[in-house]
KOLBAMAR-837573 format. One line per 4 residues: number of its first residue (from 1); their letters; for each residue x, y, z of C-alpha. Coordinates in steps of 0.2 Angstrom, whole numbers, plus 5000, padded with zeros to 4 digits. Last residue first. Layout:
REM residues N
NUM	A	X Y Z ~ ...
END
This chain:
REM residues 120
120	XXXX	5495 5381 5878 ~ 5507 5380 5863 ~ 5504 5365 5851 ~ 5517 5352 5852
116	XXXX	5530 5352 5838 ~ 5532 5340 5824 ~ 5549 5337 5817 ~ 5550 5343 5799
112	XXXX	5564 5355 5802 ~ 5568 5361 5784 ~ 5586 5363 5779 ~ 5589 5345 5772
108	XXXX	5577 5348 5758 ~ 5571 5334 5746 ~ 5566 5340 5729 ~ 5547 5340 5726
104	XXXX	5540 5327 5714 ~ 5530 5317 5727 ~ 5528 5331 5740 ~ 5511 5336 5733
100	XXXX	5504 5354 5730 ~ 5489 5361 5739 ~ 5500 5374 5748 ~ 5516 5376 5740
96	XXXX	5531 5364 5744 ~ 5547 5372 5751 ~ 5538 5380 5766 ~ 5534 5362 5773
92	XXXX	5521 5360 5787 ~ 5520 5378 5791 ~ 5516 5382 5773 ~ 5499 5374 5775
88	XXXX	5489 5358 5769 ~ 5504 5351 5759 ~ 5496 5337 5748 ~ 5495 5318 5749
84	XXXX	5494 5309 5733 ~ 5477 5304 5726 ~ 5473 5286 5729 ~ 5476 5273 5715
80	XXXX	5460 5266 5708 ~ 5455 5249 5714 ~ 5457 5233 5703 ~ 5443 5221 5704
76	XXXX	5445 5205 5714 ~ 5432 5209 5727 ~ 5420 5216 5714 ~ 5422 5200 5703
72	XXXX	5419 5189 5718 ~ 5403 5199 5722 ~ 5397 5197 5704 ~ 5400 5178 5706
68	XXXX	5391 5176 5722 ~ 5375 5186 5719 ~ 5371 5204 5718 ~ 5357 5204 5731
64	XXXX	5367 5194 5743 ~ 5382 5205 5741 ~ 5372 5220 5744 ~ 5365 5213 5760
60	XXXX	5382 5210 5766 ~ 5388 5227 5762 ~ 5373 5234 5771 ~ 5376 5224 5786
56	XXXX	5394 5231 5787 ~ 5410 5222 5782 ~ 5423 5221 5796 ~ 5439 5222 5787
52	XXXX	5437 5213 5770 ~ 5441 5196 5762 ~ 5437 5183 5776 ~ 5423 5194 5784
48	XXXX	5415 5196 5766 ~ 5415 5178 5762 ~ 5408 5173 5779 ~ 5394 5186 5778
44	XXXX	5390 5181 5760 ~ 5388 5163 5766 ~ 5378 5166 5781 ~ 5367 5179 5772
40	XXXX	5362 5167 5758 ~ 5371 5159 5743 ~ 5367 5141 5744 ~ 5379 5128 5736
36	XXXX	5385 5128 5718 ~ 5403 5133 5720 ~ 5413 5130 5705 ~ 5422 5113 5705
32	XXXX	5439 5111 5711 ~ 5448 5095 5705 ~ 5463 5105 5699 ~ 5466 5097 5683
28	XXXX	5482 5087 5679 ~ 5487 5083 5661 ~ 5505 5086 5664 ~ 5508 5069 5671
24	XXXX	5522 5068 5684 ~ 5539 5061 5678 ~ 5545 5047 5689 ~ 5562 5042 5694
20	XXXX	5565 5025 5702 ~ 5569 5017 5684 ~ 5571 4999 5684 ~ 5557 4995 5697
16	XXXX	5545 5005 5687 ~ 5534 5018 5694 ~ 5517 5022 5686 ~ 5512 5040 5684
12	XXXX	5495 5045 5691 ~ 5501 5061 5699 ~ 5496 5056 5716 ~ 5502 5038 5714
8	XXXX	5519 5044 5707 ~ 5520 5057 5722 ~ 5517 5043 5735 ~ 5529 5031 5726
4	XXXX	5542 5044 5725 ~ 5540 5049 5743 ~ 5542 5031 5750 ~ 5537 5032 5768
END
């Protein structure tokens, strides 16, 4: 198998016998056309199953009613960053006030943070 000839054929460059190196053409297009097929329950369910974890029937029906391109835009939209975890009670960490986050709190080596089993 002549890899250079194969790549030259794929990229549209002609291979000369004197020079065995080829330069691929920079004017390539992807060859992918926008999807113009049907957009129904099967297509929407397939897209959502491949891009989500177990879409519900409601989510599939919503994707059908929105259309393909709005659904794709929604799937690729940036999601907001979740709120940082907070200390629910002082028993968890006495150095961080209740309702405050651990994100900016200094690390303490004196606090025993190992979980304990509830007493029966």
